[in-house]
Structure formats: structure tokens, C-alpha cells
N, C-alpha and C positions, 0 to 999 in steps of 0.2 A: 341132687342137682335140680335147680329151679328151671321150670320150662319157660321159655321166652314166648311172648305173644306173637312176635314176628321175627323171622330170621334177620340177621344183620345184613346190611348192604355190603357188597363186595366190589361194586363198580359205582362210579359217580352217576348221579341223575341230574339232568338239567330240565328246567321248565320251558316248554315250547308250545305256544298256542293253548295255554291253560292246562296242559298235561305234562307229565314227566316222561322223559325218555332217557335211555342209557347213553352215556357219552364216554369218550376217552378221557384219561386223566389230563392230558394236555389241553383238550377243549375246555374241561371244567376249570382248570387253573387259569387259562386265558380269560374266561368269562369273569372269574373273581377279580383278576388283576385289572381288567377293563372297568369293572364296576367300581373298584377302589379308586382308580385314576379319575373317573368321572365324578365321583363323590368329592375328591380333593379339589378338583378344578371348579366344581360348582359351589362348594361350601368351604368354610374355614376349616383347615385341618383339625383345629381344636374341637370341632363338632364330633370327631371320632373318639371313641374310648373303648377300652378293653378291660374285662375282668379276667384275672388269672386266678389260679387256685393255690392257696398257701400250702396245701397238702401234696402238691406235686413236687417233682425233683427240681433242684435249683437250676439245672441246665434248661429245662423247659420254660421256667419263669424268666430266665435270662434271654432265651430266644424270643419270647413274647415281648419283653420290654424293648429289645433291640428292634424288632419289627415295628412296634408302635412308634418309637422315637425316631428311628432312621428312615423307615419307609413311609409311614403315615404322617410324620412330622408333628407329633404332639406328645405331650408328657402325660396324657390322660390314661393311665393304667393303674389298676388297683389289684392287689393280690389278697385282699381280705386278711392280712396278718394280724389284725386286731382281735379276731375271734378265737 
């Protein structure tokens, strides 16, 4: 088994005053949702895009495209199926 350089995170971290601190999942998700809302309000939704992986399961790619199209309001999603 390969040794990992750093252990994986088990709790979300948020940046505050230039440093990271632990946060609850609800707080972290609220921050992400707020940032997405601000981005959509400030910019054209077409400025947002997402790359998905063609090697993941169909259900995950379906959820990703539903999020991008329904929530973010854009069709800018690519799953790199050409490779």
C-alpha cells in the first residue's frame, strides 16, 4: 500500500482571515451556495462551466449535468467522452 503524503480531510475547511478553520458541513455548503448565487447574479450564467469525468458512473455524470443545467442555468458541461 502506498503511503500518502498527508491524511485525507474528514471535515470541511473554510478560509477565514487568510487561514483555514474547520467548519460544519452545513456552514460549508451554505458558503458554496452563497458564492454560486453571487456569481450567477454578478455574471452571466454561461460564464460557469463544469468538467465531469467520462470514467465515472453514469449516475454521477447525470447528477452533474442536472446541477449545471438546472441550478447554474447553463449548458457548459463536458465529460471528455472524446478521449
